[in-house]
C-alpha positions as CSV (number, residue, x, y, z in Angstrom):
1,M,201.7,-58.6,-107.9
2,R,198.9,-55.9,-106.7
3,R,199.6,-54.2,-103.3
4,A,196.8,-55.3,-101.8
5,E,197.8,-59.2,-102.7
6,K,201.5,-58.0,-101.1
7,L,199.5,-57.1,-97.9
8,W,198.1,-60.4,-97.6
9,Q,201.3,-61.9,-98.2
10,L,202.9,-60.0,-95.5
11,V,200.2,-60.6,-92.7
12,S,200.3,-64.1,-93.9
13,G,204.1,-64.3,-93.0
14,G,205.6,-64.1,-96.0
15,C,208.5,-61.9,-96.9
16,L,208.6,-59.0,-99.5
17,S,211.5,-57.6,-101.0
18,E,210.1,-53.9,-100.5
19,V,208.5,-52.1,-97.9
20,L,204.7,-51.2,-98.0
21,A,204.3,-47.3,-96.9
22,F,201.4,-45.7,-95.9
23,P,201.2,-41.6,-95.4
24,V,197.8,-41.5,-93.3
25,A,196.3,-38.7,-94.7
26,G,192.6,-37.4,-94.6
27,Y,192.4,-33.9,-94.0
28,H,195.6,-32.8,-94.9
29,S,194.3,-34.4,-98.3
30,A,191.5,-32.6,-98.5
31,H,193.8,-29.0,-97.8
32,V,196.4,-30.2,-100.9
33,A,193.5,-30.4,-102.8
34,G,191.7,-27.2,-101.9
35,A,188.4,-29.2,-100.9
36,D,186.0,-28.1,-98.3
37,P,186.7,-30.2,-95.2
38,K,183.0,-30.5,-94.2
39,L,181.9,-31.5,-97.8
40,F,185.1,-33.3,-98.3
41,A,184.0,-35.7,-95.0
42,G,180.5,-36.0,-96.0
43,D,180.0,-36.5,-99.7
44,A,181.5,-40.2,-100.7
45,R,182.8,-39.2,-104.0
46,V,184.5,-36.2,-103.3
47,M,186.2,-37.8,-100.3
48,A,187.3,-40.7,-102.9
49,E,188.2,-38.3,-105.5
50,V,190.5,-36.7,-103.3
51,Q,192.3,-39.7,-101.7
52,L,192.9,-41.1,-105.2
53,K,194.5,-38.0,-106.2
54,V,196.6,-37.2,-103.2
55,L,197.5,-40.5,-101.8
56,G,197.9,-41.8,-105.3
57,G,200.2,-38.5,-105.8
58,Y,202.1,-39.8,-102.6
59,G,203.1,-43.2,-104.1
60,S,201.1,-44.9,-101.1
61,D,200.4,-48.5,-101.4
62,F,196.9,-47.8,-99.2
63,L,194.1,-45.8,-99.9
64,S,191.7,-45.0,-97.3
65,P,188.7,-42.6,-96.2
66,P,190.3,-40.0,-93.8
67,M,190.8,-41.1,-89.9
68,D,187.7,-39.2,-88.6
69,L,186.8,-39.9,-84.6
70,T,183.8,-38.0,-85.1
71,V,182.1,-40.3,-87.5
72,E,180.4,-42.7,-85.2
73,A,179.6,-40.4,-82.6
74,E,178.1,-37.9,-84.7
75,A,175.9,-40.7,-86.0
76,L,174.7,-41.8,-82.3
77,G,173.6,-38.2,-81.4
78,A,177.0,-36.5,-80.4
79,R,177.3,-32.8,-81.8
80,V,180.4,-32.2,-84.1
81,A,182.2,-28.8,-84.3
82,W,183.9,-27.7,-87.3
83,G,185.3,-24.6,-86.3
84,S,189.1,-26.2,-86.4
85,I,190.0,-29.3,-88.5
86,P,189.8,-31.9,-88.2
87,P,186.5,-31.9,-86.6
88,S,185.6,-32.7,-83.0
89,V,183.0,-33.3,-80.4
90,K,181.5,-30.6,-79.2
91,E,178.7,-31.6,-77.0
92,H,178.8,-34.9,-75.6
93,L,176.0,-37.1,-74.4
94,P,174.9,-37.5,-70.8
95,L,176.1,-40.7,-69.6
96,G,172.8,-41.3,-67.9
97,E,171.8,-42.2,-71.5
98,A,174.6,-44.9,-72.2
99,G,171.4,-47.2,-71.8
100,R,170.2,-46.0,-75.3
101,L,173.5,-47.6,-77.1
102,R,171.6,-50.9,-77.8
103,D,168.4,-48.9,-79.1
104,L,170.4,-47.0,-81.6
105,E,172.3,-50.3,-83.4
106,G,169.5,-50.8,-86.1
107,A,169.9,-47.0,-87.7
108,F,173.6,-46.8,-87.1
109,L,174.7,-47.7,-90.3
110,S,172.6,-45.3,-92.1
111,S,173.0,-42.6,-89.8
112,G,175.1,-39.7,-90.2
113,R,178.4,-39.8,-92.6
114,V,178.7,-43.4,-92.0
115,P,176.6,-44.2,-95.6
116,A,179.3,-41.8,-97.0
117,F,182.3,-43.4,-95.4
118,L,181.0,-47.1,-96.4
119,E,180.4,-45.4,-100.0
120,C,183.8,-44.1,-100.4
121,V,185.1,-47.7,-99.5
122,R,183.5,-49.1,-102.3
123,I,184.5,-46.6,-104.8
124,L,188.5,-47.0,-103.5
125,R,187.9,-50.2,-104.1
126,E,186.8,-50.0,-107.5
127,L,189.0,-47.5,-108.6
128,G,192.2,-47.8,-106.6
129,G,193.9,-49.6,-109.1
130,G,194.5,-52.5,-106.9
131,R,196.2,-50.5,-104.0
132,A,195.0,-51.4,-100.2
133,V,192.2,-50.0,-98.9
134,C,191.6,-49.7,-95.4
135,G,188.9,-48.8,-93.4
136,F,188.8,-46.8,-89.9
137,A,186.5,-47.4,-87.4
138,A,186.6,-45.9,-83.8
139,G,187.1,-48.5,-80.8
140,P,185.0,-49.3,-78.1
141,L,186.8,-47.1,-75.1
142,T,187.1,-44.8,-77.6
143,L,183.8,-44.6,-79.1
144,A,182.7,-44.3,-75.7
145,A,184.6,-41.8,-74.7
146,S,183.3,-39.5,-77.6
147,L,180.2,-40.1,-76.7
148,F,180.3,-39.1,-73.3
149,G,183.4,-37.5,-72.8
150,A,186.9,-39.0,-72.2
151,V,187.0,-37.8,-68.7
152,S,184.0,-38.9,-67.4
153,V,184.2,-42.3,-69.2
154,L,187.7,-42.9,-67.7
155,R,186.5,-41.5,-63.9
156,L,184.4,-45.0,-64.2
157,T,187.3,-47.7,-64.0
158,R,187.3,-46.4,-59.9
159,A,183.6,-44.7,-59.7
160,N,181.7,-47.7,-61.5
161,P,183.6,-50.2,-63.1
162,R,180.3,-52.5,-64.0
163,L,178.6,-49.3,-65.7
164,L,181.9,-48.9,-67.5
165,A,182.1,-52.6,-68.7
166,E,178.4,-52.1,-69.7
167,L,179.4,-48.9,-72.0
168,V,182.1,-50.5,-73.5
169,D,180.5,-53.5,-74.3
170,S,177.7,-51.8,-75.7
171,A,179.9,-49.6,-78.2
172,G,181.7,-52.6,-78.8
173,R,178.7,-54.0,-80.8
174,L,178.5,-50.5,-82.6
175,V,182.0,-51.1,-83.5
176,E,181.5,-54.7,-84.8
177,L,178.5,-53.2,-87.0
178,Y,180.9,-50.8,-88.4
179,S,184.0,-53.0,-89.1
180,S,181.8,-55.8,-90.7
181,A,180.3,-53.0,-92.9
182,L,183.7,-51.5,-93.9
183,G,184.7,-55.1,-95.0
184,E,181.4,-55.8,-96.9
185,A,181.8,-52.6,-98.5
186,G,185.7,-53.6,-99.8
187,A,188.1,-52.6,-97.3
188,D,191.1,-55.2,-97.3
189,C,192.0,-54.0,-93.5
190,V,189.8,-52.6,-91.1
191,M,191.7,-50.5,-88.5
192,I,190.2,-50.0,-84.9
193,L,191.3,-46.9,-83.7
194,E,191.8,-46.9,-79.8
195,P,194.0,-44.0,-78.7
196,V,192.4,-43.9,-75.3
197,A,193.6,-47.1,-74.6
198,A,197.3,-45.5,-74.3
199,L,195.7,-43.6,-71.0
200,V,194.6,-46.9,-69.1
201,S,196.6,-49.4,-67.2
202,P,197.2,-52.7,-68.7
203,Q,195.1,-54.1,-66.1
204,H,192.1,-52.1,-67.3
205,F,192.7,-52.8,-70.7
206,E,192.5,-56.3,-69.7
207,A,189.6,-55.9,-67.5
208,F,187.5,-53.8,-69.9
209,L,188.7,-53.6,-73.7
210,L,190.2,-56.8,-74.7
211,E,187.5,-58.9,-75.4
212,P,185.4,-56.1,-77.1
213,L,188.2,-55.4,-79.2
214,R,188.7,-59.3,-79.7
215,S,184.9,-59.5,-80.7
216,A,185.3,-56.5,-83.3
217,L,188.9,-57.6,-85.0
218,A,187.4,-61.3,-85.0
219,A,184.1,-60.0,-87.1
220,V,186.7,-58.3,-89.6
221,E,188.4,-61.9,-90.0
222,K,185.3,-63.8,-90.3
223,R,184.4,-61.3,-93.5
224,G,187.8,-62.0,-95.0
225,G,189.5,-59.2,-94.0
226,I,192.5,-57.9,-92.5
227,P,192.1,-56.9,-88.6
228,A,194.3,-54.2,-87.4
229,L,195.0,-52.0,-84.3
230,H,196.0,-48.8,-83.8
231,V,197.1,-47.2,-80.6
232,C,198.4,-43.4,-80.9
233,G,200.9,-42.3,-78.1
234,D,202.6,-43.9,-75.4
235,A,201.5,-47.5,-75.6
236,N,204.7,-49.5,-74.2
237,R,202.7,-51.0,-71.5
238,I,199.7,-52.4,-73.5
239,L,201.7,-53.6,-76.6
240,K,202.1,-57.3,-75.1
241,L,198.2,-56.8,-74.6
242,M,197.4,-55.3,-78.0
243,A,199.4,-58.4,-79.7
244,T,196.8,-60.9,-78.1
245,T,193.6,-58.9,-79.7
246,G,193.8,-61.0,-82.8
247,A,195.1,-57.8,-84.8
248,R,197.3,-59.2,-87.7
249,I,198.8,-55.5,-87.9
250,L,199.5,-53.1,-84.8
251,S,199.6,-49.5,-85.7
252,I,202.4,-47.7,-83.4
253,D,203.4,-44.0,-82.8
254,A,206.7,-42.8,-82.3
255,Q,206.9,-43.5,-78.8
256,V,207.0,-47.1,-79.4
257,D,210.3,-48.4,-80.6
258,V,209.8,-50.6,-83.6
259,G,212.6,-52.7,-83.3
260,R,211.1,-53.9,-79.6
261,A,207.6,-53.7,-81.0
262,L,208.8,-56.6,-83.7
263,A,210.9,-58.4,-81.4
264,E,207.7,-58.4,-78.8
265,V,205.0,-59.3,-81.4
266,D,204.5,-62.1,-83.9
267,G,202.6,-59.9,-86.2
268,V,203.1,-57.0,-88.8
269,V,203.8,-53.6,-87.4
270,M,202.7,-50.4,-89.1
271,G,204.6,-46.8,-88.2
272,N,205.8,-45.1,-86.6
273,V,207.1,-41.9,-88.2
274,P,206.2,-38.8,-85.8
275,T,203.4,-36.7,-87.5
276,S,205.3,-34.0,-86.3
277,L,207.8,-34.5,-88.4
278,F,205.9,-33.7,-91.7
279,L,206.2,-30.1,-90.8
280,S,209.7,-30.2,-91.1
281,S,212.1,-30.6,-94.1
282,P,211.9,-33.7,-96.2
283,E,215.8,-34.3,-95.7
284,E,214.9,-34.8,-91.9
285,V,211.9,-36.8,-92.4
286,R,214.5,-38.9,-94.6
287,R,216.7,-39.3,-92.1
288,Y,214.4,-41.0,-89.5
289,T,212.6,-43.3,-92.1
290,L,215.7,-44.9,-92.9
291,A,217.0,-45.0,-89.4
292,M,213.8,-46.5,-88.6
293,L,213.8,-49.5,-91.4
294,S,217.4,-50.2,-90.5
295,A,216.0,-51.2,-86.9
296,S,213.4,-53.1,-88.6
297,R,215.1,-54.3,-91.6
298,G,212.2,-53.8,-93.1
299,R,210.5,-57.1,-92.2
300,R,207.0,-57.7,-91.0
301,H,206.8,-53.4,-91.1
302,I,204.8,-50.9,-92.8
303,A,206.5,-47.9,-93.0
304,A,203.7,-45.3,-92.1
305,S,203.2,-42.4,-89.9
306,G,202.8,-43.0,-86.4
307,C,199.0,-41.3,-86.5
308,D,197.1,-38.9,-88.8
309,I,199.3,-36.5,-90.8
310,P,198.9,-32.9,-89.9
311,V,196.6,-30.9,-92.1
312,R,199.5,-28.6,-93.1
313,A,202.3,-30.9,-93.4
314,N,204.7,-30.1,-95.9
315,P,203.7,-32.4,-98.9
316,E,207.4,-32.8,-100.0
317,S,208.1,-34.2,-96.6
318,V,205.4,-37.0,-96.9
319,K,206.6,-38.1,-100.3
320,A,210.0,-38.4,-98.7
321,M,208.9,-40.9,-96.6
322,V,207.2,-42.8,-99.2
323,E,209.8,-42.6,-101.4
324,T,212.8,-43.8,-98.8
325,A,210.7,-46.7,-98.2
326,K,210.1,-47.9,-101.7
327,S,214.1,-47.5,-102.0
328,F,215.0,-49.6,-99.1
329,R,215.6,-53.1,-100.3
330,V,214.4,-55.8,-97.6
331,E,217.1,-59.0,-97.7
332,C,214.6,-62.2,-97.3
């Protein structure tokens, strides 16, 4: 059975006798392959070839473009700095320009590096040998924070809730556009990335973010893709709310106990090997991965890094996670 088909079986409630593994690597892959990071992130063919080589070499069941939260923001006018890798937004837009987001929808999918990331998904689907292809899209709140600055956006929860709601709603429409385009390009799974959600209360998550997330994730499923939601950091307070968004896969970081997550939600959980662990020895990664899978029994669980793997991670440690997952037997 092709690995993409196994993923569909898993999210449809089936039990696999093996654990699927996803070392979420982007700029780490470029480092391992000796590729220029900026070229890697701007040229679809280079991006796809590097991911095929490195993720394929690790034995990953998934292929993906890099998890890069600057792609959409740059396409919408924010300035990106490449002085460190991964890149970061160095110049945000003023909040006074928030009303312009709706005017940018028409050109969004053809701006900046967005076309390269969409083309990368198409190539990975064509050449991936049946591996599940996953696309990443910044979530509504995280996209707003990337565009206008996290501090400015989070202050609006008290200073101007109406503006925050309008801002997240406008960003959500762009997330829907990009998520749908990733699905149309061939992504089996589209993961909405919402790291900023870990910084808000459950009340604010429900008031400002829940409906935009539901809408974006529903757009993925409408086009035949598997909707997934990633929140890194401490997502314990919002875990149950995350499960109400319509995501078939919840990607969690090391701060969330995988056993608790599986007990509290009905869907598939992905994670939660600490990314810092990949800077250590393969033996430490094996021990953690085995303990994690023993807690989950490998059921409804995709073994994965809790977030993007560090650029200079030890390749042997990344392999150790995948190999440990592959050797774990699931009792159905």
